C-alpha positions in Angstrom: 183.2 237.1 -37.1 185.9 236.5 -34.4 185.6 232.7 -34.5 187.8 230.7 -32.1 188.6 227.3 -30.7 187.3 226.5 -27.2 188.3 223.6 -24.8 186.5 222.1 -21.9 188.3 220.0 -19.3 185.2 219.1 -17.2 183.0 217.4 -19.7 181.5 220.6 -21.2 180.5 222.4 -17.9 183.0 225.2 -18.6 184.9 226.3 -21.6 188.0 228.4 -22.3 189.2 229.9 -25.5 192.5 228.7 -26.9 194.7 231.4 -28.4 198.4 230.4 -28.0 199.7 230.3 -31.6 196.3 230.5 -33.3 195.2 233.2 -35.8 192.9 235.6 -34.0 190.9 238.7 -34.4 187.6 239.6 -36.1 188.7 238.2 -39.4 188.7 234.6 -38.3 185.8 232.7 -40.0 185.1 229.0 -40.2 187.3 226.6 -38.3 187.5 222.8 -38.9 188.9 220.6 -36.2 190.3 217.0 -36.2 191.7 215.0 -33.3 194.2 212.3 -34.1 192.6 209.0 -32.8 196.1 207.4 -32.4 197.4 210.4 -30.5 194.6 212.3 -28.8 196.8 215.2 -27.7 197.4 215.9 -31.4 194.8 218.2 -32.9 194.6 219.9 -36.3 192.7 223.1 -37.1 191.8 224.4 -40.5 191.3 228.2 -40.0 189.6 230.2 -42.7 189.0 234.0 -42.8 185.6 235.6 -43.4 186.2 235.8 -47.1 186.8 232.1 -47.4 190.6 232.2 -47.8 193.2 230.2 -45.7 194.6 231.7 -42.6 196.5 228.5 -41.8 196.6 224.9 -40.9 197.4 224.8 -37.2 198.6 221.9 -35.1 198.9 221.2 -31.4 200.6 218.2 -29.8 199.7 219.1 -26.2 195.9 219.1 -26.4 195.6 222.8 -27.3 198.0 224.4 -24.8 200.0 225.7 -27.7 199.7 225.7 -31.5 201.9 226.1 -34.5 201.0 227.0 -38.1 202.2 224.1 -40.2 201.0 225.6 -43.5 199.7 229.1 -44.4 200.1 228.9 -48.2 197.9 225.9 -49.2 196.2 227.1 -52.4 192.6 226.6 -51.5 189.7 227.5 -53.8 188.8 230.9 -52.4 185.4 230.0 -50.9 186.5 227.6 -48.2 183.6 228.5 -45.9 181.7 226.1 -48.1 183.9 223.2 -47.0 186.1 223.9 -43.9 186.8 220.3 -42.9 190.1 218.6 -42.0 190.6 214.9 -41.1 193.4 212.8 -39.6 194.2 209.2 -40.5 193.1 207.0 -37.5 196.4 205.1 -37.5 198.9 207.9 -38.2 198.8 211.4 -36.6 201.0 212.8 -39.4 198.6 211.9 -42.2 196.2 214.8 -42.6 193.5 215.6 -45.2 192.0 219.0 -46.0 188.7 219.0 -47.8 188.2 221.9 -50.2 187.6 222.3 -53.9 190.1 219.5 -54.1 191.0 216.8 -51.6 194.5 217.5 -50.2 196.7 215.0 -48.3 199.8 215.6 -46.1 202.1 212.9 -45.0 204.3 215.1 -42.8 201.9 216.5 -40.2 200.4 219.2 -42.3 203.5 220.9 -43.6 203.1 219.9 -47.2 200.1 218.8 -49.2 199.3 217.2 -52.5 196.0 216.6 -54.3 194.6 213.2 -54.4 191.6 212.2 -56.5 192.5 215.0 -58.9 190.3 213.6 -61.7 187.2 213.4 -59.6 184.4 215.9 -59.1 185.2 219.1 -57.2 184.0 220.3 -53.8 184.7 217.8 -51.0 182.6 218.0 -47.9 183.2 214.9 -45.8 185.6 212.0 -45.4 185.6 208.9 -43.3 188.7 206.7 -43.0 188.7 203.1 -41.9 192.0 201.4 -42.4 192.8 201.5 -46.1 189.2 202.3 -46.9 188.1 205.9 -47.5 184.5 207.1 -48.0 184.0 210.6 -49.2 181.2 212.9 -50.1 181.6 215.7 -52.7 179.2 217.6 -54.9 178.8 214.7 -57.2 177.8 212.3 -54.4 179.5 209.3 -52.7 183.0 208.1 -53.6 184.9 205.1 -52.1 188.5 204.2 -52.2 189.9 200.9 -51.0 193.6 201.8 -51.3 193.9 205.0 -49.3 193.0 207.2 -52.2 195.0 205.8 -55.1 191.8 205.0 -57.0 188.1 205.7 -56.4 184.7 204.4 -57.4 181.6 206.5 -57.7 178.3 205.2 -56.4 175.9 206.4 -59.0 172.7 204.8 -57.7 172.1 207.2 -54.8 169.1 209.5 -55.7 170.6 212.6 -54.1 171.1 215.0 -56.9 169.8 218.5 -56.1 167.7 219.5 -59.1 166.5 223.1 -59.6 164.4 222.7 -62.7 163.2 220.2 -65.2 162.7 220.9 -68.9 160.6 218.3 -70.8 160.3 218.2 -74.5 156.6 218.3 -75.2 157.0 216.8 -78.7 159.3 214.0 -77.5 158.5 213.7 -73.8 161.2 211.1 -73.2 163.8 213.9 -73.8 164.3 215.6 -70.6 166.7 218.2 -69.2 167.5 218.9 -65.5 169.5 221.7 -63.9 171.5 220.1 -61.1 173.4 221.9 -58.3 177.2 221.8 -59.1 176.5 219.1 -61.8 175.5 221.2 -64.7 172.6 220.7 -67.0 171.9 217.0 -67.6 169.9 215.3 -70.4 168.3 212.0 -71.0 167.0 211.1 -74.5 165.2 207.9 -73.4 163.4 209.0 -70.2 165.5 206.5 -68.3 167.2 206.8 -65.0 170.8 205.7 -66.0 171.6 207.6 -69.2 171.7 211.2 -68.1 174.6 213.0 -69.6 175.9 216.5 -69.0 175.3 219.1 -71.7 176.3 222.3 -69.9 178.8 222.9 -67.1 178.6 224.9 -63.8 175.6 224.9 -61.5 172.7 223.8 -63.6 169.6 225.9 -63.0 166.7 226.8 -65.3 166.2 224.7 -68.5 163.5 224.9 -71.1 162.6 223.3 -74.4 160.8 225.1 -77.2 157.4 223.4 -77.3 157.1 223.9 -81.1 160.7 222.9 -82.0 162.6 220.2 -80.1 165.9 221.4 -81.5 165.7 224.7 -79.6 166.8 224.3 -75.9 167.7 226.8 -73.3 169.8 226.2 -70.2 171.9 228.3 -67.8 174.4 228.2 -65.0 174.6 230.4 -62.0 173.8 234.1 -62.1 172.0 234.2 -65.4 174.5 232.7 -67.8 171.8 231.7 -70.3 172.8 229.4 -73.1 170.9 228.3 -76.3 171.0 225.2 -78.4 169.6 224.6 -81.9 170.5 220.9 -82.1 168.5 219.5 -79.2 171.1 220.2 -76.6 174.1 218.7 -78.3 175.9 222.0 -78.3 175.0 225.2 -76.3 176.3 228.7 -76.8 176.0 231.8 -74.7 172.7 233.7 -75.3 172.9 236.9 -73.3 173.4 239.5 -76.0 171.7 242.7 -75.0 171.8 242.0 -71.3 173.9 244.6 -69.4 176.8 242.6 -67.8 176.7 244.9 -64.7 173.0 244.1 -63.8 172.2 242.2 -60.7 171.1 238.6 -61.5 169.8 236.0 -59.1 171.8 232.8 -58.6 168.7 231.0 -60.1 167.8 233.5 -62.8 164.4 232.9 -64.4 164.0 231.7 -68.0 160.4 231.9 -69.1 158.9 230.9 -72.5 155.8 232.7 -73.6 153.1 230.0 -73.5 151.5 231.4 -76.7 154.6 232.3 -78.8 157.6 230.1 -78.2 160.1 232.4 -79.8 159.4 235.0 -77.1 161.2 234.6 -73.8 161.6 236.5 -70.6 164.3 236.7 -68.0 165.0 239.0 -65.1 167.9 240.9 -63.4 166.7 244.0 -61.5 164.8 244.7 -64.7 162.7 242.4 -66.9 164.3 241.5 -70.2 162.5 240.1 -73.3 163.7 238.3 -76.4 161.5 237.9 -79.5 164.0 235.9 -81.5 164.6 232.8 -79.4 167.2 234.4 -77.2 169.4 235.8 -79.9 169.0 239.3 -78.5 167.3 240.7 -75.3 165.9 244.1 -74.5 164.9 245.6 -71.1 161.1 246.2 -70.8 160.9 247.5 -67.2 162.6 249.8 -64.8 164.3 248.4 -61.7 161.6 246.5 -60.0 163.5 245.9 -56.8 164.3 248.0 -53.8 168.0 248.2 -54.8 171.0 246.0 -53.9 170.2 246.0 -50.2 173.0 244.7 -48.1 174.5 242.6 -50.9 177.5 243.7 -53.0 177.1 246.5 -55.5 178.1 245.0 -58.9 177.0 247.9 -61.0 180.7 248.9 -61.9 182.1 245.3 -62.3 181.1 243.6 -65.5 183.1 240.5 -64.5 181.5 240.1 -61.1 180.0 236.7 -62.0 183.5 235.3 -62.3 184.1 235.6 -58.6 184.1 232.2 -56.9 181.8 232.9 -53.9 179.3 230.1 -53.6 176.7 232.6 -52.4 178.8 234.0 -49.5 178.1 237.5 -50.8 174.5 237.0 -51.9 173.4 239.2 -54.7 170.3 241.1 -53.5 167.8 243.1 -55.3 167.0 240.7 -58.1 164.0 239.4 -60.0 163.3 235.8 -59.1 160.2 235.1 -61.2 158.8 236.3 -64.5 155.6 234.7 -65.8 153.2 235.2 -68.7 149.4 234.7 -68.6 148.5 231.7 -70.6 145.2 233.4 -71.5 146.4 236.9 -72.5 150.1 237.2 -73.4 150.0 240.9 -72.7 149.7 240.2 -69.0 153.2 239.8 -67.4 154.0 239.1 -63.8 157.3 239.6 -62.0 158.5 239.0 -58.4 161.6 239.9 -56.6 163.8 238.6 -53.8 162.8 241.6 -51.6 159.1 241.0 -51.7 157.9 243.1 -54.6 155.2 241.8 -56.9 154.5 243.6 -60.2 152.1 243.2 -63.0 151.8 244.7 -66.5 148.7 244.3 -68.7 150.3 245.9 -71.8 153.3 243.7 -72.6 155.6 245.5 -70.3 155.0 249.1 -71.4 153.9 250.0 -67.9 154.2 248.1 -64.5 152.1 248.3 -61.4 153.4 247.2 -58.0 150.8 244.9 -56.3 152.5 243.7 -53.2 150.3 241.4 -51.1 149.7 242.1 -47.4 152.1 240.6 -44.9 155.9 240.3 -44.8 157.9 241.3 -47.8 159.4 237.9 -48.4 161.3 236.3 -51.3 158.9 235.6 -54.2 159.3 232.0 -55.2 156.6 231.7 -57.9 153.9 233.5 -59.8 151.5 231.6 -62.0 148.7 232.9 -64.2 145.4 231.1 -64.2 144.8 229.0 -67.3 141.2 230.1 -67.6 141.0 233.7 -66.3 143.6 236.3 -67.4 143.0 238.5 -64.3 143.6 235.6 -61.9 147.0 234.5 -60.7 148.7 232.7 -57.8 151.7 233.7 -55.7 154.0 232.0 -53.4 156.7 233.6 -51.2 159.1 232.2 -48.6 160.4 233.6 -45.3 162.9 230.7 -44.9 165.9 233.0 -44.8 164.3 234.9 -42.0 163.6 231.8 -40.0 159.9 231.7 -41.0 159.0 228.2 -42.2 155.3 228.8 -42.7 153.7 228.4 -46.2 152.5 231.5 -48.0 150.3 231.1 -51.0 147.9 233.8 -52.2 145.5 234.3 -55.1 144.1 237.3 -56.9 141.2 237.6 -59.3 141.8 241.3 -60.1 145.4 241.5 -61.4 146.8 241.9 -57.9 144.6 244.8 -56.7 143.5 242.4 -53.8 144.9 239.1 -52.6 143.4 236.3 -50.6 145.2 233.6 -48.6 144.9 230.1 -49.9 147.6 228.4 -47.7 145.6 227.6 -44.6 145.6 223.8 -44.9 149.0 223.3 -46.4 151.8 221.6 -44.5 153.9 224.0 -42.4 156.8 224.2 -44.8 157.9 226.9 -47.3 156.4 226.8 -50.8 158.6 227.2 -53.8 156.4 226.4 -56.8 152.8 226.7 -58.0 151.3 224.8 -61.0 147.6 225.5 -61.8 145.8 222.5 -63.3 145.2 223.4 -67.0 142.1 221.1 -67.2 140.3 222.0 -63.9 138.9 225.4 -63.5 139.0 226.7 -59.9 
């Protein structure tokens, strides 16, 4: 990586790298900078390595001519590339804040730190200080303190929660579940906007409700940690029995209910798994449908790899992103991968045929079977990670033997989901 701090003395026309007393070398990653408003020659740097661990809090009092490490042992969360910010109190150059999993405060120029706001949500990303007032943003939203961090209030009215999925109870539509980034799986039982409560921790992702039995609910957190409830979501227990713990699973692992038989579910790792007993047990029904782990880490010999706190620094590659079932013929299964493969089976998973569409082998975001014709399906892929923001939507009428483009008039943004209208053919 070889990140560094640069200084300009001519308004940005020329720059020179500062090195005196700073960590250096190829291992230097993200760096946060903060200038003390009351003493502009005092600058702090939060220096992180490429793995997200602390290299040191550095300080200069001569505008960068020389630096000292004030602290190299601050116990950060292990994925500090996700945060990487440092702030200085506008009125006191010795009061310093480090934003990480927790919010840390130093009163002695960065030598020693203590946690403030310990009871609040984790993952702090921004902080503005105006006198005694502090305004902060973390993964639960906006927080404000009027007494320099002794107490905080949470603004709960900002509609900014990042939701991955919604699960709506078809028998009681006012009961809804949402998988929320870093805020777990949430539930409302009234359909209201102010009574959502957490029912599962972690990063909430896919969530589904059995359409024949409202008591049976499925939810997950990152990397396929599927859970199951038999009491409407009041309690959830792990439901991954039968899934090899060393398989590669996507951050947002699919959970798919068979639209014809609700006790049958599908999920994906590098293989497709099926359960016929409401997720009590899973069996693999396909070979590896991906092109392998790619440039991502190989987790095949580490059954505890999901416990690593990485926040997607080491993206797991070679995973199934979508599994879908034809609503017309439940023997027809579709699967898509993060490396651009599209597969179909017309015999309940006994045999699979790769039916990749023409064009770039981009991440498959959705596959949806047509509600009227079993051989028709719709596909979306995204090249966003490769810098391609165009929409890619295709259709097939022959189980993927040929594809036609249906994205010509869509806005020039990536497409993540497809939902065929169940009442309108064509």
